[in-house]
Backbone as ProteinMPNN parsed JSONL, in Angstrom:
{"seq_chain_A": "MGPTRLRYTMIGFIVGVVIVYLEALPTGVRFAAPFYGAGLGLLIDNMIVRIKQKRGKDE", "coords_chain_A": {"N_chain_A": [[-13.632, -0.322, 7.002], [-12.878, -2.526, 4.741], [-11.875, -6.363, 5.13], [-9.774, -6.929, 2.927], [-9.195, -4.463, 2.101], [-7.844, -3.639, 4.613], [-5.388, -5.376, 4.468], [-3.931, -5.108, 2.315], [-2.922, -1.944, 2.897], [-1.807, -2.728, 5.362], [0.153, -4.598, 4.677], [1.965, -2.637, 2.909], [2.297, -1.042, 5.193], [4.081, -2.389, 6.601], [6.532, -2.795, 4.723], [7.162, -0.615, 4.142], [8.022, -0.466, 6.859], [10.407, -1.739, 7.2], [11.741, -0.567, 4.822], [12.554, 1.648, 6.639], [15.122, 0.726, 7.79], [16.857, 0.76, 6.114], [20.09, 2.201, 5.297], [21.255, 3.368, 2.942], [18.944, 5.472, 1.846], [17.494, 8.927, 2.507], [16.863, 10.476, 5.31], [14.31, 11.902, 6.054], [12.905, 10.972, 4.025], [13.18, 7.858, 4.844], [11.602, 7.316, 7.487], [9.095, 8.476, 6.372], [8.461, 6.612, 5.258], [6.696, 3.859, 5.884], [4.092, 5.221, 6.167], [4.066, 6.09, 3.393], [3.86, 3.566, 2.157], [1.882, 2.521, 3.202], [-0.212, 4.028, 1.833], [0.49, 3.846, -0.474], [-0.532, 0.736, -0.815], [-3.495, 1.449, -0.417], [-4.064, 2.314, -2.701], [-3.46, 0.492, -4.414], [-5.295, -1.645, -3.484], [-7.637, -0.176, -4.18], [-7.177, 0.0, -7.359], [-7.304, -2.711, -7.905], [-10.32, -3.564, -6.873], [-11.79, -1.705, -8.601], [-11.094, -2.702, -11.289], [-12.398, -5.713, -11.056], [-14.689, -4.922, -10.61], [-15.21, -3.744, -13.119], [-14.919, -6.305, -14.56], [-17.309, -7.375, -14.073], [-19.186, -5.633, -14.638], [-19.412, -6.531, -17.268], [-19.958, -8.97, -17.854]], "CA_chain_A": [[-12.642, -0.775, 6.546], [-13.016, -3.884, 4.7], [-10.174, -7.133, 5.261], [-8.781, -6.964, 2.152], [-8.359, -3.174, 2.757], [-6.764, -3.322, 5.696], [-4.35, -6.324, 4.614], [-2.808, -4.142, 1.533], [-2.384, -0.948, 3.956], [-0.77, -3.19, 6.209], [1.498, -5.337, 3.985], [2.663, -1.727, 2.484], [3.045, -0.45, 6.058], [5.415, -3.109, 6.991], [7.569, -2.976, 3.921], [7.943, 0.87, 4.613], [9.132, -0.013, 8.135], [11.636, -2.721, 6.641], [12.686, 0.697, 4.196], [13.399, 2.327, 7.713], [16.462, 0.358, 7.969], [18.387, 1.138, 5.068], [20.844, 3.18, 5.559], [21.102, 4.526, 1.741], [17.843, 6.589, 1.459], [17.794, 10.203, 3.053], [16.349, 10.313, 6.655], [13.221, 12.304, 6.059], [12.404, 9.701, 3.205], [13.23, 6.479, 5.455], [11.2, 7.665, 8.202], [8.298, 8.865, 6.059], [7.883, 5.276, 4.375], [5.626, 3.229, 6.542], [3.003, 5.997, 6.04], [3.842, 6.348, 1.916], [3.67, 2.301, 1.648], [0.026, 2.402, 3.841], [-0.982, 4.987, 1.091], [0.54, 3.063, -2.15], [-1.475, -0.61, -0.509], [-4.492, 1.894, -0.467], [-4.308, 3.067, -3.929], [-3.254, -0.697, -4.909], [-6.282, -1.858, -3.481], [-8.674, 0.445, -5.011], [-7.017, -0.362, -8.506], [-8.143, -4.384, -8.084], [-11.263, -3.147, -7.042], [-11.986, -1.366, -10.048], [-10.793, -4.289, -12.118], [-13.028, -6.452, -10.45], [-16.33, -3.974, -11.023], [-15.341, -3.31, -14.861], [-15.137, -7.419, -15.484], [-18.534, -7.775, -13.458], [-20.427, -5.07, -15.628], [-18.799, -6.843, -18.8], [-20.398, -10.479, -18.143]], "C_chain_A": [[-12.863, -1.866, 6.149], [-11.532, -4.671, 5.241], [-9.738, -6.768, 4.228], [-8.138, -5.468, 1.821], [-7.342, -2.732, 3.421], [-5.5, -3.906, 5.599], [-3.602, -5.622, 3.7], [-2.483, -2.785, 2.13], [-1.553, -1.73, 5.133], [0.131, -3.863, 5.969], [2.23, -3.847, 3.614], [3.09, -1.015, 4.121], [4.481, -1.288, 6.683], [6.506, -3.204, 6.333], [7.849, -1.752, 3.959], [8.568, 1.0, 5.17], [10.525, -0.784, 8.068], [12.507, -1.307, 6.006], [13.588, 1.318, 5.243], [14.577, 2.134, 7.716], [17.437, 0.502, 6.634], [18.775, 2.399, 5.096], [21.256, 4.617, 3.842], [20.294, 5.657, 1.324], [17.868, 7.947, 2.479], [16.781, 10.051, 4.446], [14.77, 10.832, 6.644], [12.247, 11.132, 4.925], [12.166, 8.158, 3.72], [11.987, 6.951, 6.51], [9.793, 8.233, 7.696], [7.753, 7.263, 5.254], [7.07, 4.168, 4.687], [4.153, 3.985, 5.93], [3.048, 5.871, 3.995], [3.622, 4.76, 1.34], [2.045, 2.109, 2.262], [-0.798, 2.87, 2.411], [-1.064, 4.076, -0.215], [-0.459, 1.57, -1.849], [-2.883, -0.102, -0.698], [-4.98, 1.763, -1.758], [-4.052, 1.305, -4.925], [-4.762, -1.49, -5.321], [-7.454, -1.343, -4.158], [-8.58, 0.218, -6.533], [-7.934, -1.764, -8.286], [-9.441, -4.408, -7.899], [-12.034, -2.806, -7.934], [-12.12, -2.033, -11.067], [-11.822, -5.19, -12.182], [-14.41, -6.171, -10.961], [-16.144, -4.121, -12.254], [-15.788, -4.902, -15.219], [-16.722, -7.779, -15.036], [-19.206, -7.399, -14.57], [-19.678, -5.973, -16.843], [-19.903, -8.164, -19.129], [-21.971, -10.286, -18.495]], "O_chain_A": [[-13.137, -2.629, 7.075], [-10.496, -4.119, 5.611], [-8.929, -5.886, 4.515], [-6.994, -5.256, 1.419], [-6.413, -1.954, 3.204], [-4.541, -3.459, 6.228], [-2.465, -5.381, 4.105], [-1.399, -2.437, 1.662], [-0.65, -1.14, 5.726], [1.049, -3.957, 6.784], [3.346, -3.838, 4.135], [4.194, -0.479, 4.209], [5.556, -0.833, 7.075], [7.518, -3.6, 6.911], [9.055, -1.583, 3.782], [9.516, 1.78, 5.079], [11.522, -0.503, 8.733], [13.598, -0.954, 6.455], [14.793, 1.537, 5.124], [15.332, 3.105, 7.659], [18.641, 0.286, 6.493], [18.114, 3.431, 4.974], [21.407, 5.832, 3.713], [20.701, 6.599, 0.645], [18.531, 7.671, 3.478], [15.829, 9.288, 4.289], [13.977, 10.119, 7.259], [11.132, 10.659, 5.148], [11.316, 7.39, 3.27], [11.005, 6.797, 5.783], [9.108, 8.552, 8.668], [6.628, 7.09, 4.786], [6.708, 3.468, 3.743], [3.287, 3.346, 5.333], [2.013, 5.568, 3.402], [3.245, 4.636, 0.174], [1.178, 1.526, 1.612], [-1.771, 2.263, 1.963], [-2.054, 3.678, -0.828], [-1.198, 1.305, -2.797], [-3.672, -0.95, -1.113], [-6.061, 1.239, -2.029], [-4.538, 1.159, -6.046], [-5.27, -1.816, -6.394], [-8.233, -2.13, -4.695], [-9.645, 0.205, -7.149], [-9.145, -1.787, -8.505], [-10.038, -5.198, -8.63], [-13.016, -3.506, -8.18], [-13.138, -2.025, -11.759], [-12.222, -5.523, -13.297], [-15.124, -6.959, -11.582], [-17.06, -4.773, -12.756], [-16.753, -5.068, -15.965], [-17.318, -8.54, -15.798], [-19.728, -8.168, -15.377], [-19.324, -4.964, -17.454], [-20.497, -8.371, -20.187], [-22.664, -11.262, -18.779]]}, "name": "protein", "num_of_chains": 1, "seq": "MGPTRLRYTMIGFIVGVVIVYLEALPTGVRFAAPFYGAGLGLLIDNMIVRIKQKRGKDE"}
């Protein structure tokens, strides 16, 4: 796992941990939030990599 991919995964996980402390959400969603956040971080990183690859091909 590259440093960028790990960075986005950890940022998503940390945001998910913060969401655990919100009382407005149902319990199941709150405790799964760190894993959802990590997955979203990986998706965002993948989109960024694809955009950079497309820009590199166009030039």
